[in-house]
A tleap script that builds the chain and sets N, CA, C and O, in Angstrom:
source leaprc.protein.ff14SB
mol = sequence {
  NMET THR GLN SER PRO ILE LYS LEU ALA ARG
  LEU LEU ALA ILE ALA TRP CYS ALA ALA PRO
  LEU ALA THR ALA GLY CYS ALA ARG HIE LYS
  PRO ALA ALA GLU SER THR ALA PRO ALA PRO
  VAL ALA ARG VAL PRO ILE LEU LEU ARG VAL
  THR ASN SER ASN TRP SER ASP VAL ARG ILE
  TYR LEU VAL ARG GLY SER MET TRP MET ARG
  LEU GLY THR VAL THR THR ASN SER THR VAL
  GLU PHE SER VAL PRO ALA ASP TYR LEU SER
  GLY ALA SER THR VAL THR LEU VAL ALA ALA
  PRO VAL ALA GLY ARG THR PRO TRP THR THR
  PRO LEU PRO VAL VAL ALA ALA GLY ASP GLU
  PHE GLU LEU VAL VAL GLU ASN PHE LEU GLN
  TYR SER HIE LEU VAL VAL CARG
}
set mol.1.N position { -8.994 7.154 62.406 }
set mol.1.CA position { -10.183 6.478 61.809 }
set mol.1.C position { -9.292 5.350 60.895 }
set mol.1.O position { -8.359 5.591 60.129 }
set mol.2.N position { -9.876 4.086 61.226 }
set mol.2.CA position { -9.447 3.192 60.630 }
set mol.2.C position { -10.393 2.722 59.592 }
set mol.2.O position { -11.607 2.812 59.775 }
set mol.3.N position { -9.833 2.170 58.397 }
set mol.3.CA position { -10.639 1.531 57.550 }
set mol.3.C position { -10.805 -0.113 57.575 }
set mol.3.O position { -9.799 -0.774 57.832 }
set mol.4.N position { -11.738 -0.613 57.379 }
set mol.4.CA position { -11.747 -2.012 57.275 }
set mol.4.C position { -11.128 -2.655 56.180 }
set mol.4.O position { -11.130 -1.996 55.141 }
set mol.5.N position { -10.628 -3.706 56.143 }
set mol.5.CA position { -9.605 -4.438 55.271 }
set mol.5.C position { -10.229 -4.465 53.873 }
set mol.5.O position { -9.617 -4.371 52.809 }
set mol.6.N position { -11.508 -4.606 54.045 }
set mol.6.CA position { -12.420 -5.021 52.448 }
set mol.6.C position { -12.374 -3.690 51.864 }
set mol.6.O position { -12.244 -3.757 50.642 }
set mol.7.N position { -12.441 -2.405 52.353 }
set mol.7.CA position { -12.639 -1.235 51.830 }
set mol.7.C position { -11.154 -0.762 51.399 }
set mol.7.O position { -10.991 -0.073 50.393 }
set mol.8.N position { -10.237 -1.115 52.101 }
set mol.8.CA position { -8.860 -0.897 51.808 }
set mol.8.C position { -8.453 -1.553 50.505 }
set mol.8.O position { -7.865 -0.962 49.599 }
set mol.9.N position { -8.802 -2.773 50.489 }
set mol.9.CA position { -8.397 -3.710 49.166 }
set mol.9.C position { -9.360 -3.144 48.152 }
set mol.9.O position { -8.758 -2.912 47.104 }
set mol.10.N position { -10.591 -2.852 48.091 }
set mol.10.CA position { -11.134 -2.093 47.111 }
set mol.10.C position { -10.529 -0.654 46.518 }
set mol.10.O position { -10.704 -0.250 45.368 }
set mol.11.N position { -9.971 -0.151 47.295 }
set mol.11.CA position { -9.216 1.345 47.002 }
set mol.11.C position { -8.055 0.888 46.415 }
set mol.11.O position { -7.802 1.412 45.330 }
set mol.12.N position { -7.186 -0.033 46.866 }
set mol.12.CA position { -5.997 -0.476 46.254 }
set mol.12.C position { -6.381 -1.084 44.819 }
set mol.12.O position { -5.615 -0.895 43.874 }
set mol.13.N position { -7.410 -1.718 44.679 }
set mol.13.CA position { -7.713 -2.438 43.214 }
set mol.13.C position { -8.188 -1.129 42.325 }
set mol.13.O position { -7.926 -1.049 41.126 }
set mol.14.N position { -8.826 -0.239 42.956 }
set mol.14.CA position { -9.154 0.802 41.941 }
set mol.14.C position { -7.927 1.678 41.476 }
set mol.14.O position { -7.709 2.066 40.328 }
set mol.15.N position { -7.247 1.886 42.493 }
set mol.15.CA position { -5.970 2.726 42.051 }
set mol.15.C position { -4.758 1.767 41.302 }
set mol.15.O position { -3.840 2.375 40.752 }
set mol.16.N position { -4.758 0.540 41.287 }
set mol.16.CA position { -3.964 -0.308 40.557 }
set mol.16.C position { -4.597 -0.320 39.030 }
set mol.16.O position { -3.920 -0.246 38.005 }
set mol.17.N position { -6.030 -0.427 39.093 }
set mol.17.CA position { -6.469 -0.271 37.703 }
set mol.17.C position { -6.492 0.987 36.918 }
set mol.17.O position { -6.446 1.103 35.693 }
set mol.18.N position { -6.573 1.955 37.871 }
set mol.18.CA position { -6.569 3.422 37.206 }
set mol.18.C position { -5.251 3.983 36.923 }
set mol.18.O position { -5.140 4.978 36.207 }
set mol.19.N position { -4.168 3.350 37.490 }
set mol.19.CA position { -3.027 4.127 37.099 }
set mol.19.C position { -2.332 4.017 35.661 }
set mol.19.O position { -1.533 4.868 35.269 }
set mol.20.N position { -2.697 2.919 34.921 }
set mol.20.CA position { -2.248 3.036 33.659 }
set mol.20.C position { -2.995 4.092 32.829 }
set mol.20.O position { -2.430 4.761 31.963 }
set mol.21.N position { -4.292 4.203 33.139 }
set mol.21.CA position { -4.964 5.400 32.474 }
set mol.21.C position { -4.714 6.722 32.928 }
set mol.21.O position { -5.154 7.627 32.219 }
set mol.22.N position { -4.098 7.021 33.964 }
set mol.22.CA position { -3.872 8.402 34.385 }
set mol.22.C position { -2.109 8.534 33.835 }
set mol.22.O position { -1.665 9.623 33.469 }
set mol.23.N position { -1.507 7.650 33.846 }
set mol.23.CA position { -0.231 7.977 33.078 }
set mol.23.C position { -0.018 8.100 31.295 }
set mol.23.O position { 0.869 8.588 30.595 }
set mol.24.N position { -1.122 7.495 31.042 }
set mol.24.CA position { -1.333 7.182 29.432 }
set mol.24.C position { -1.339 8.647 28.830 }
set mol.24.O position { -0.671 8.940 27.838 }
set mol.25.N position { -2.152 9.547 29.511 }
set mol.25.CA position { -2.500 10.848 29.127 }
set mol.25.C position { -1.118 11.777 28.986 }
set mol.25.O position { -0.872 12.552 28.061 }
set mol.26.N position { -0.350 11.515 30.052 }
set mol.26.CA position { 0.883 12.347 30.084 }
set mol.26.C position { 2.116 11.801 29.363 }
set mol.26.O position { 3.184 12.414 29.334 }
set mol.27.N position { 1.918 10.657 28.802 }
set mol.27.CA position { 3.112 9.927 28.069 }
set mol.27.C position { 3.560 10.729 26.846 }
set mol.27.O position { 2.783 11.403 26.169 }
set mol.28.N position { 4.807 10.610 26.624 }
set mol.28.CA position { 5.376 11.528 25.302 }
set mol.28.C position { 5.306 10.518 24.324 }
set mol.28.O position { 5.572 9.358 24.640 }
set mol.29.N position { 4.948 10.846 23.057 }
set mol.29.CA position { 4.687 10.033 21.893 }
set mol.29.C position { 5.798 10.491 21.107 }
set mol.29.O position { 6.057 11.688 20.984 }
set mol.30.N position { 6.514 9.494 20.530 }
set mol.30.CA position { 7.620 9.669 19.812 }
set mol.30.C position { 7.122 10.016 18.336 }
set mol.30.O position { 6.059 9.518 17.965 }
set mol.31.N position { 7.780 10.777 17.551 }
set mol.31.CA position { 7.336 10.925 16.237 }
set mol.31.C position { 7.473 9.679 15.479 }
set mol.31.O position { 8.267 8.815 15.853 }
set mol.32.N position { 6.682 9.523 14.344 }
set mol.32.CA position { 6.892 8.126 13.598 }
set mol.32.C position { 7.817 8.211 12.761 }
set mol.32.O position { 7.731 9.117 11.932 }
set mol.33.N position { 9.020 7.267 12.718 }
set mol.33.CA position { 10.027 7.070 11.808 }
set mol.33.C position { 9.572 7.194 10.372 }
set mol.33.O position { 8.716 6.481 9.849 }
set mol.34.N position { 10.429 8.457 9.629 }
set mol.34.CA position { 10.167 8.434 8.326 }
set mol.34.C position { 10.265 7.248 7.350 }
set mol.34.O position { 11.318 6.615 7.278 }
set mol.35.N position { 9.171 6.922 6.578 }
set mol.35.CA position { 9.196 5.607 5.820 }
set mol.35.C position { 10.275 5.686 4.686 }
set mol.35.O position { 10.358 6.644 3.917 }
set mol.36.N position { 11.092 4.587 4.655 }
set mol.36.CA position { 11.962 4.697 3.383 }
set mol.36.C position { 11.461 4.287 2.103 }
set mol.36.O position { 12.164 4.314 1.093 }
set mol.37.N position { 10.209 3.889 2.117 }
set mol.37.CA position { 9.559 3.345 0.842 }
set mol.37.C position { 9.457 4.526 -0.314 }
set mol.37.O position { 9.136 5.690 -0.074 }
set mol.38.N position { 9.762 4.043 -1.496 }
set mol.38.CA position { 9.633 5.217 -2.373 }
set mol.38.C position { 8.269 5.652 -2.786 }
set mol.38.O position { 7.301 4.899 -2.897 }
set mol.39.N position { 8.279 6.888 -2.996 }
set mol.39.CA position { 7.163 7.560 -3.513 }
set mol.39.C position { 6.227 6.854 -4.722 }
set mol.39.O position { 6.818 6.552 -5.759 }
set mol.40.N position { 5.041 6.631 -4.640 }
set mol.40.CA position { 4.236 6.116 -6.037 }
set mol.40.C position { 4.679 7.050 -7.095 }
set mol.40.O position { 4.862 8.256 -6.929 }
set mol.41.N position { 4.855 6.310 -8.335 }
set mol.41.CA position { 5.146 6.970 -9.656 }
set mol.41.C position { 3.830 7.094 -10.143 }
set mol.41.O position { 2.963 6.221 -10.150 }
set mol.42.N position { 3.745 8.421 -10.606 }
set mol.42.CA position { 2.314 8.940 -11.333 }
set mol.42.C position { 2.566 8.329 -12.841 }
set mol.42.O position { 3.530 8.540 -13.577 }
set mol.43.N position { 1.445 7.533 -13.072 }
set mol.43.CA position { 1.755 6.920 -14.465 }
set mol.43.C position { 0.815 7.645 -15.344 }
set mol.43.O position { -0.361 7.898 -15.083 }
set mol.44.N position { 1.523 7.976 -16.509 }
set mol.44.CA position { 1.050 8.803 -17.457 }
set mol.44.C position { -0.322 8.041 -18.346 }
set mol.44.O position { -0.259 6.909 -18.827 }
set mol.45.N position { -1.242 8.732 -18.405 }
set mol.45.CA position { -2.469 7.899 -19.400 }
set mol.45.C position { -1.849 7.854 -20.748 }
set mol.45.O position { -1.002 8.664 -21.127 }
set mol.46.N position { -2.314 6.861 -21.456 }
set mol.46.CA position { -2.199 6.268 -22.667 }
set mol.46.C position { -2.906 7.013 -23.635 }
set mol.46.O position { -4.015 7.462 -23.345 }
set mol.47.N position { -2.411 7.202 -24.740 }
set mol.47.CA position { -3.135 7.917 -25.917 }
set mol.47.C position { -3.731 7.050 -26.769 }
set mol.47.O position { -2.987 6.164 -27.190 }
set mol.48.N position { -5.122 7.038 -27.241 }
set mol.48.CA position { -5.724 6.263 -27.902 }
set mol.48.C position { -6.191 7.114 -29.126 }
set mol.48.O position { -7.022 7.956 -28.785 }
set mol.49.N position { -5.865 7.130 -30.556 }
set mol.49.CA position { -6.488 8.098 -31.518 }
set mol.49.C position { -7.116 7.126 -32.278 }
set mol.49.O position { -6.569 6.063 -32.569 }
set mol.50.N position { -8.548 7.523 -32.708 }
set mol.50.CA position { -9.326 6.650 -33.493 }
set mol.50.C position { -9.701 7.533 -34.611 }
set mol.50.O position { -10.046 8.702 -34.440 }
set mol.51.N position { -9.612 6.816 -36.029 }
set mol.51.CA position { -9.871 7.366 -37.144 }
set mol.51.C position { -10.897 6.527 -37.708 }
set mol.51.O position { -10.676 5.367 -38.055 }
set mol.52.N position { -12.288 7.233 -37.828 }
set mol.52.CA position { -13.175 6.428 -38.382 }
set mol.52.C position { -13.582 6.647 -39.803 }
set mol.52.O position { -14.144 7.657 -40.227 }
set mol.53.N position { -13.217 5.528 -40.536 }
set mol.53.CA position { -13.615 5.836 -42.054 }
set mol.53.C position { -14.556 4.985 -42.530 }
set mol.53.O position { -14.633 4.697 -43.724 }
set mol.54.N position { -15.486 4.435 -41.453 }
set mol.54.CA position { -16.915 3.804 -41.743 }
set mol.54.C position { -17.989 4.524 -42.032 }
set mol.54.O position { -17.941 5.728 -41.780 }
set mol.55.N position { -18.926 4.082 -42.492 }
set mol.55.CA position { -20.107 4.798 -42.958 }
set mol.55.C position { -20.830 4.966 -42.044 }
set mol.55.O position { -21.739 5.769 -42.259 }
set mol.56.N position { -20.776 4.323 -40.661 }
set mol.56.CA position { -21.395 4.619 -39.364 }
set mol.56.C position { -20.729 5.086 -38.257 }
set mol.56.O position { -19.577 4.670 -38.132 }
set mol.57.N position { -21.190 5.916 -37.335 }
set mol.57.CA position { -20.485 6.263 -36.382 }
set mol.57.C position { -20.158 4.999 -35.286 }
set mol.57.O position { -21.041 4.170 -35.065 }
set mol.58.N position { -19.017 4.919 -34.709 }
set mol.58.CA position { -18.545 3.805 -33.783 }
set mol.58.C position { -18.510 4.304 -32.343 }
set mol.58.O position { -18.325 5.499 -32.114 }
set mol.59.N position { -18.687 3.400 -31.355 }
set mol.59.CA position { -18.608 3.458 -30.015 }
set mol.59.C position { -17.394 2.606 -29.659 }
set mol.59.O position { -17.271 1.437 -30.027 }
set mol.60.N position { -16.534 3.250 -28.941 }
set mol.60.CA position { -15.124 2.730 -28.771 }
set mol.60.C position { -15.043 2.299 -27.257 }
set mol.60.O position { -15.155 3.182 -26.407 }
set mol.61.N position { -14.845 0.927 -26.859 }
set mol.61.CA position { -14.984 0.577 -25.570 }
set mol.61.C position { -13.701 -0.405 -25.305 }
set mol.61.O position { -13.229 -1.171 -26.145 }
set mol.62.N position { -13.223 -0.222 -23.934 }
set mol.62.CA position { -12.264 -1.129 -23.578 }
set mol.62.C position { -12.618 -2.216 -22.433 }
set mol.62.O position { -13.024 -1.906 -21.313 }
set mol.63.N position { -12.397 -3.567 -22.898 }
set mol.63.CA position { -12.883 -4.481 -21.919 }
set mol.63.C position { -11.900 -5.329 -21.259 }
set mol.63.O position { -11.090 -6.031 -21.862 }
set mol.64.N position { -12.017 -5.223 -19.865 }
set mol.64.CA position { -11.220 -5.886 -19.044 }
set mol.64.C position { -11.594 -6.883 -18.053 }
set mol.64.O position { -11.904 -6.571 -16.903 }
set mol.65.N position { -11.565 -8.194 -18.524 }
set mol.65.CA position { -12.390 -9.080 -17.743 }
set mol.65.C position { -13.844 -9.200 -18.023 }
set mol.65.O position { -14.170 -9.809 -19.041 }
set mol.66.N position { -14.745 -8.706 -17.264 }
set mol.66.CA position { -16.192 -8.494 -17.486 }
set mol.66.C position { -16.549 -6.905 -17.434 }
set mol.66.O position { -17.679 -6.419 -17.489 }
set mol.67.N position { -15.401 -6.268 -17.324 }
set mol.67.CA position { -15.679 -4.786 -16.944 }
set mol.67.C position { -15.804 -4.025 -18.364 }
set mol.67.O position { -14.770 -4.135 -19.023 }
set mol.68.N position { -16.769 -3.319 -18.955 }
set mol.68.CA position { -16.731 -2.488 -20.095 }
set mol.68.C position { -16.613 -1.066 -19.627 }
set mol.68.O position { -17.378 -0.507 -18.841 }
set mol.69.N position { -15.500 -0.528 -20.242 }
set mol.69.CA position { -15.343 1.101 -20.233 }
set mol.69.C position { -15.503 1.764 -21.427 }
set mol.69.O position { -14.675 1.611 -22.325 }
set mol.70.N position { -16.645 2.618 -21.579 }
set mol.70.CA position { -16.626 3.354 -22.722 }
set mol.70.C position { -15.835 4.490 -22.820 }
set mol.70.O position { -15.659 5.265 -21.880 }
set mol.71.N position { -15.335 4.618 -23.963 }
set mol.71.CA position { -14.343 5.581 -24.123 }
set mol.71.C position { -15.181 6.689 -24.813 }
set mol.71.O position { -15.064 7.832 -24.373 }
set mol.72.N position { -15.983 6.463 -25.814 }
set mol.72.CA position { -16.576 7.615 -26.440 }
set mol.72.C position { -17.202 6.990 -27.927 }
set mol.72.O position { -17.109 5.825 -28.314 }
set mol.73.N position { -17.855 8.120 -28.613 }
set mol.73.CA position { -18.219 7.931 -29.875 }
set mol.73.C position { -17.547 8.690 -31.008 }
set mol.73.O position { -17.540 9.920 -30.953 }
set mol.74.N position { -16.957 8.031 -32.075 }
set mol.74.CA position { -16.472 8.630 -33.326 }
set mol.74.C position { -16.992 8.667 -34.330 }
set mol.74.O position { -16.921 7.652 -35.022 }
set mol.75.N position { -17.712 9.807 -34.829 }
set mol.75.CA position { -18.398 10.161 -35.787 }
set mol.75.C position { -17.658 9.632 -37.209 }
set mol.75.O position { -16.465 9.340 -37.280 }
set mol.76.N position { -18.686 9.568 -38.404 }
set mol.76.CA position { -17.993 9.190 -39.457 }
set mol.76.C position { -17.093 10.299 -40.134 }
set mol.76.O position { -17.306 11.511 -40.154 }
set mol.77.N position { -16.079 9.628 -40.662 }
set mol.77.CA position { -15.063 10.714 -41.338 }
set mol.77.C position { -14.175 11.627 -40.249 }
set mol.77.O position { -13.659 12.706 -40.543 }
set mol.78.N position { -14.109 11.087 -39.139 }
set mol.78.CA position { -13.523 11.966 -38.285 }
set mol.78.C position { -12.543 11.337 -37.417 }
set mol.78.O position { -12.395 10.116 -37.432 }
set mol.79.N position { -11.752 12.228 -36.533 }
set mol.79.CA position { -10.695 11.465 -35.768 }
set mol.79.C position { -10.830 12.100 -34.408 }
set mol.79.O position { -10.947 13.313 -34.232 }
set mol.80.N position { -10.802 11.141 -33.414 }
set mol.80.CA position { -10.927 11.592 -31.964 }
set mol.80.C position { -9.786 11.033 -31.194 }
set mol.80.O position { -9.360 9.928 -31.531 }
set mol.81.N position { -9.273 11.630 -30.258 }
set mol.81.CA position { -8.087 11.251 -29.343 }
set mol.81.C position { -8.732 10.794 -27.816 }
set mol.81.O position { -9.338 11.621 -27.134 }
set mol.82.N position { -8.578 9.717 -27.473 }
set mol.82.CA position { -9.039 9.288 -26.114 }
set mol.82.C position { -7.824 9.219 -25.088 }
set mol.82.O position { -6.727 8.850 -25.506 }
set mol.83.N position { -7.978 9.527 -23.911 }
set mol.83.CA position { -6.973 9.233 -22.833 }
set mol.83.C position { -7.620 8.315 -22.058 }
set mol.83.O position { -8.693 8.399 -21.462 }
set mol.84.N position { -6.517 7.080 -22.179 }
set mol.84.CA position { -6.993 5.933 -21.407 }
set mol.84.C position { -6.173 5.839 -19.849 }
set mol.84.O position { -4.948 5.957 -19.839 }
set mol.85.N position { -6.772 5.667 -18.825 }
set mol.85.CA position { -6.052 5.507 -17.784 }
set mol.85.C position { -4.828 4.404 -17.716 }
set mol.85.O position { -5.055 3.275 -18.149 }
set mol.86.N position { -3.668 4.691 -17.231 }
set mol.86.CA position { -2.731 3.606 -17.447 }
set mol.86.C position { -2.878 2.434 -16.517 }
set mol.86.O position { -2.501 1.284 -16.744 }
set mol.87.N position { -3.522 2.918 -15.361 }
set mol.87.CA position { -3.960 1.760 -14.222 }
set mol.87.C position { -4.866 0.920 -14.835 }
set mol.87.O position { -4.936 -0.168 -14.265 }
set mol.88.N position { -5.663 1.053 -15.902 }
set mol.88.CA position { -6.745 0.338 -16.434 }
set mol.88.C position { -6.185 -0.729 -17.254 }
set mol.88.O position { -6.807 -1.766 -17.488 }
set mol.89.N position { -4.709 -0.416 -17.806 }
set mol.89.CA position { -4.296 -1.256 -18.865 }
set mol.89.C position { -3.241 -2.159 -17.888 }
set mol.89.O position { -2.875 -3.223 -18.388 }
set mol.90.N position { -2.815 -1.889 -16.787 }
set mol.90.CA position { -1.865 -2.783 -16.184 }
set mol.90.C position { -2.825 -3.831 -15.206 }
set mol.90.O position { -3.905 -3.597 -14.663 }
set mol.91.N position { -2.187 -4.782 -15.207 }
set mol.91.CA position { -2.646 -5.943 -14.351 }
set mol.91.C position { -2.618 -7.311 -15.137 }
set mol.91.O position { -2.079 -7.517 -16.225 }
set mol.92.N position { -3.386 -8.287 -14.271 }
set mol.92.CA position { -2.950 -9.598 -14.768 }
set mol.92.C position { -3.883 -9.955 -15.920 }
set mol.92.O position { -3.538 -10.941 -16.571 }
set mol.93.N position { -4.914 -9.382 -16.261 }
set mol.93.CA position { -5.907 -9.689 -17.373 }
set mol.93.C position { -5.592 -8.819 -18.588 }
set mol.93.O position { -4.994 -7.744 -18.594 }
set mol.94.N position { -6.109 -9.489 -19.609 }
set mol.94.CA position { -5.885 -8.801 -20.803 }
set mol.94.C position { -6.908 -7.722 -21.124 }
set mol.94.O position { -7.999 -7.738 -20.554 }
set mol.95.N position { -6.638 -6.909 -21.897 }
set mol.95.CA position { -7.633 -5.888 -22.218 }
set mol.95.C position { -7.865 -5.856 -23.682 }
set mol.95.O position { -6.993 -5.893 -24.551 }
set mol.96.N position { -9.242 -5.777 -23.860 }
set mol.96.CA position { -9.476 -5.943 -25.594 }
set mol.96.C position { -10.138 -4.632 -25.858 }
set mol.96.O position { -10.861 -4.112 -25.009 }
set mol.97.N position { -9.860 -3.988 -27.241 }
set mol.97.CA position { -10.305 -2.830 -27.606 }
set mol.97.C position { -11.611 -3.248 -28.567 }
set mol.97.O position { -11.533 -4.123 -29.429 }
set mol.98.N position { -12.602 -2.621 -28.333 }
set mol.98.CA position { -13.827 -2.910 -29.286 }
set mol.98.C position { -14.289 -1.744 -29.954 }
set mol.98.O position { -14.422 -0.674 -29.359 }
set mol.99.N position { -14.552 -1.906 -31.215 }
set mol.99.CA position { -15.161 -0.856 -32.035 }
set mol.99.C position { -16.575 -1.368 -32.305 }
set mol.99.O position { -16.631 -2.380 -33.003 }
set mol.100.N position { -17.701 -0.860 -31.884 }
set mol.100.CA position { -19.277 -1.323 -32.191 }
set mol.100.C position { -19.603 -0.234 -32.883 }
set mol.100.O position { -19.608 0.871 -32.339 }
set mol.101.N position { -19.957 -0.429 -34.330 }
set mol.101.CA position { -20.788 0.652 -34.999 }
set mol.101.C position { -22.214 0.756 -34.428 }
set mol.101.O position { -22.912 -0.158 -33.990 }
set mol.102.N position { -22.488 2.031 -34.526 }
set mol.102.CA position { -23.991 2.197 -34.027 }
set mol.102.C position { -25.128 1.601 -34.957 }
set mol.102.O position { -26.187 1.183 -34.488 }
set mol.103.N position { -24.847 1.594 -36.236 }
set mol.103.CA position { -25.849 0.893 -37.087 }
set mol.103.C position { -25.498 -0.228 -37.626 }
set mol.103.O position { -25.963 -0.583 -38.709 }
set mol.104.N position { -24.539 -1.016 -36.874 }
set mol.104.CA position { -24.212 -2.403 -37.282 }
set mol.104.C position { -24.493 -3.415 -36.207 }
set mol.104.O position { -24.968 -3.077 -35.123 }
set mol.105.N position { -24.196 -4.667 -36.514 }
set mol.105.CA position { -24.434 -5.876 -35.657 }
set mol.105.C position { -23.164 -6.276 -35.055 }
set mol.105.O position { -23.055 -6.373 -33.833 }
set mol.106.N position { -22.253 -6.498 -35.810 }
set mol.106.CA position { -20.972 -6.975 -35.426 }
set mol.106.C position { -19.832 -6.222 -35.045 }
set mol.106.O position { -19.251 -5.657 -35.972 }
set mol.107.N position { -19.359 -6.075 -33.868 }
set mol.107.CA position { -18.292 -5.096 -33.493 }
set mol.107.C position { -16.944 -5.692 -33.844 }
set mol.107.O position { -16.867 -6.920 -33.833 }
set mol.108.N position { -16.039 -5.092 -34.104 }
set mol.108.CA position { -14.579 -5.197 -34.264 }
set mol.108.C position { -13.956 -5.096 -33.069 }
set mol.108.O position { -14.081 -4.136 -32.308 }
set mol.109.N position { -13.059 -6.381 -32.811 }
set mol.109.CA position { -12.271 -6.511 -31.443 }
set mol.109.C position { -10.783 -6.970 -31.738 }
set mol.109.O position { -10.430 -7.704 -32.660 }
set mol.110.N position { -9.991 -6.394 -30.776 }
set mol.110.CA position { -8.590 -6.916 -30.896 }
set mol.110.C position { -8.018 -6.780 -29.353 }
set mol.110.O position { -8.223 -5.830 -28.597 }
set mol.111.N position { -7.357 -7.804 -29.116 }
set mol.111.CA position { -6.612 -7.476 -27.705 }
set mol.111.C position { -5.358 -6.417 -27.830 }
set mol.111.O position { -4.702 -6.222 -28.853 }
set mol.112.N position { -5.191 -5.833 -26.665 }
set mol.112.CA position { -4.288 -4.872 -26.751 }
set mol.112.C position { -2.817 -5.312 -26.502 }
set mol.112.O position { -2.824 -6.226 -25.677 }
set mol.113.N position { -1.751 -5.050 -26.846 }
set mol.113.CA position { -0.390 -5.505 -26.462 }
set mol.113.C position { 0.009 -5.025 -25.250 }
set mol.113.O position { -0.733 -4.186 -24.739 }
set mol.114.N position { 1.069 -5.369 -24.617 }
set mol.114.CA position { 1.641 -5.061 -23.474 }
set mol.114.C position { 1.796 -3.408 -23.659 }
set mol.114.O position { 1.968 -2.983 -24.802 }
set mol.115.N position { 1.736 -2.511 -22.581 }
set mol.115.CA position { 1.981 -1.207 -22.890 }
set mol.115.C position { 3.166 -0.909 -22.093 }
set mol.115.O position { 3.372 -1.227 -20.922 }
set mol.116.N position { 3.931 -0.242 -22.906 }
set mol.116.CA position { 5.132 0.476 -22.389 }
set mol.116.C position { 4.980 1.939 -22.061 }
set mol.116.O position { 3.885 2.417 -22.355 }
set mol.117.N position { 5.955 2.824 -21.452 }
set mol.117.CA position { 5.835 4.179 -21.201 }
set mol.117.C position { 6.089 4.683 -22.382 }
set mol.117.O position { 6.966 4.275 -23.143 }
set mol.118.N position { 5.192 5.756 -22.617 }
set mol.118.CA position { 5.228 6.508 -23.945 }
set mol.118.C position { 4.550 6.084 -25.101 }
set mol.118.O position { 4.439 6.797 -26.099 }
set mol.119.N position { 4.042 4.825 -24.990 }
set mol.119.CA position { 3.117 4.345 -25.922 }
set mol.119.C position { 2.005 4.943 -26.253 }
set mol.119.O position { 1.278 5.474 -25.413 }
set mol.120.N position { 1.699 4.917 -27.785 }
set mol.120.CA position { 0.343 5.630 -28.279 }
set mol.120.C position { -0.266 4.641 -29.176 }
set mol.120.O position { 0.356 3.974 -30.002 }
set mol.121.N position { -1.636 4.591 -28.934 }
set mol.121.CA position { -2.245 3.534 -29.903 }
set mol.121.C position { -2.957 4.403 -30.913 }
set mol.121.O position { -3.451 5.461 -30.523 }
set mol.122.N position { -3.059 4.002 -32.319 }
set mol.122.CA position { -3.901 4.543 -33.207 }
set mol.122.C position { -4.756 3.332 -33.904 }
set mol.122.O position { -4.240 2.338 -34.416 }
set mol.123.N position { -5.929 3.557 -33.840 }
set mol.123.CA position { -7.096 2.612 -34.775 }
set mol.123.C position { -7.567 3.310 -35.704 }
set mol.123.O position { -8.013 4.454 -35.621 }
set mol.124.N position { -7.457 2.425 -36.913 }
set mol.124.CA position { -8.194 3.090 -37.969 }
set mol.124.C position { -9.377 2.002 -38.185 }
set mol.124.O position { -9.231 0.800 -38.409 }
set mol.125.N position { -10.534 2.700 -38.065 }
set mol.125.CA position { -11.951 1.919 -38.511 }
set mol.125.C position { -12.130 1.928 -40.009 }
set mol.125.O position { -12.299 2.988 -40.611 }
set mol.126.N position { -12.100 0.952 -40.516 }
set mol.126.CA position { -12.268 1.001 -42.100 }
set mol.126.C position { -13.667 0.543 -42.380 }
set mol.126.O position { -14.338 -0.103 -41.575 }
set mol.127.N position { -14.161 1.007 -43.854 }
set mol.127.CA position { -15.397 0.873 -44.094 }
set mol.127.C position { -15.827 -0.493 -44.032 }
set mol.127.O position { -17.003 -0.649 -43.701 }
set mol.128.N position { -15.100 -1.589 -44.291 }
set mol.128.CA position { -15.266 -2.859 -44.022 }
set mol.128.C position { -14.707 -3.291 -42.613 }
set mol.128.O position { -13.488 -3.460 -42.589 }
set mol.129.N position { -15.267 -3.462 -41.648 }
set mol.129.CA position { -14.787 -3.471 -40.241 }
set mol.129.C position { -13.471 -4.683 -40.236 }
set mol.129.O position { -12.431 -4.544 -39.593 }
set mol.130.N position { -13.768 -5.737 -41.012 }
set mol.130.CA position { -12.578 -6.710 -40.890 }
set mol.130.C position { -11.331 -6.185 -41.371 }
set mol.130.O position { -10.271 -6.785 -41.194 }
set mol.131.N position { -11.431 -4.906 -42.071 }
set mol.131.CA position { -9.767 -4.420 -42.508 }
set mol.131.C position { -9.386 -3.264 -41.633 }
set mol.131.O position { -8.511 -2.431 -41.870 }
set mol.132.N position { -10.222 -3.342 -40.521 }
set mol.132.CA position { -9.698 -2.305 -39.439 }
set mol.132.C position { -8.452 -2.632 -38.696 }
set mol.132.O position { -8.227 -3.799 -38.378 }
set mol.133.N position { -7.517 -1.538 -38.360 }
set mol.133.CA position { -6.343 -2.346 -37.782 }
set mol.133.C position { -5.871 -1.031 -36.714 }
set mol.133.O position { -6.084 0.179 -36.793 }
set mol.134.N position { -5.188 -1.805 -35.768 }
set mol.134.CA position { -4.587 -1.052 -34.651 }
set mol.134.C position { -2.965 -1.050 -34.739 }
set mol.134.O position { -2.269 -2.056 -34.874 }
set mol.135.N position { -2.482 0.375 -34.629 }
set mol.135.CA position { -0.957 0.545 -34.947 }
set mol.135.C position { -0.484 1.133 -33.554 }
set mol.135.O position { -1.097 2.027 -32.971 }
set mol.136.N position { 0.822 0.457 -33.023 }
set mol.136.CA position { 1.190 1.064 -31.572 }
set mol.136.C position { 2.243 1.731 -31.978 }
set mol.136.O position { 2.966 1.253 -32.852 }
set mol.137.N position { 2.486 2.877 -31.443 }
set mol.137.CA position { 3.537 3.873 -31.726 }
set mol.137.C position { 4.347 4.104 -30.661 }
set mol.137.O position { 5.270 4.913 -30.751 }
savepdb mol mol.pdb
quit
């Protein structure tokens, strides 16, 4: 039984197109080479200790660009420790620390200095907000 040349050409074309698909399933994959890039270093959070000597409770915020991150509230005559993610303080933009009294109008603000490993911040909110101060340890 002889086949017509057109049918034979179709069969050859199908076989030629299907050959890569048939061999791809049997191909051996080499394991990926181990990367020589160093593992990412886990950054330790920065400690922020806030002592409130103001007559009003204060809310503590960090502002980076237009993004506000609320850390929490410190009641009158108390001290609270906040853990600030180190990644939030790194980057090209500056970070501002804001202490906003709950019963007041004007918040106290200061830009945070560059953070090094092991730094701790201590904010003392005074009764007169303009006398408040930030200490880096």
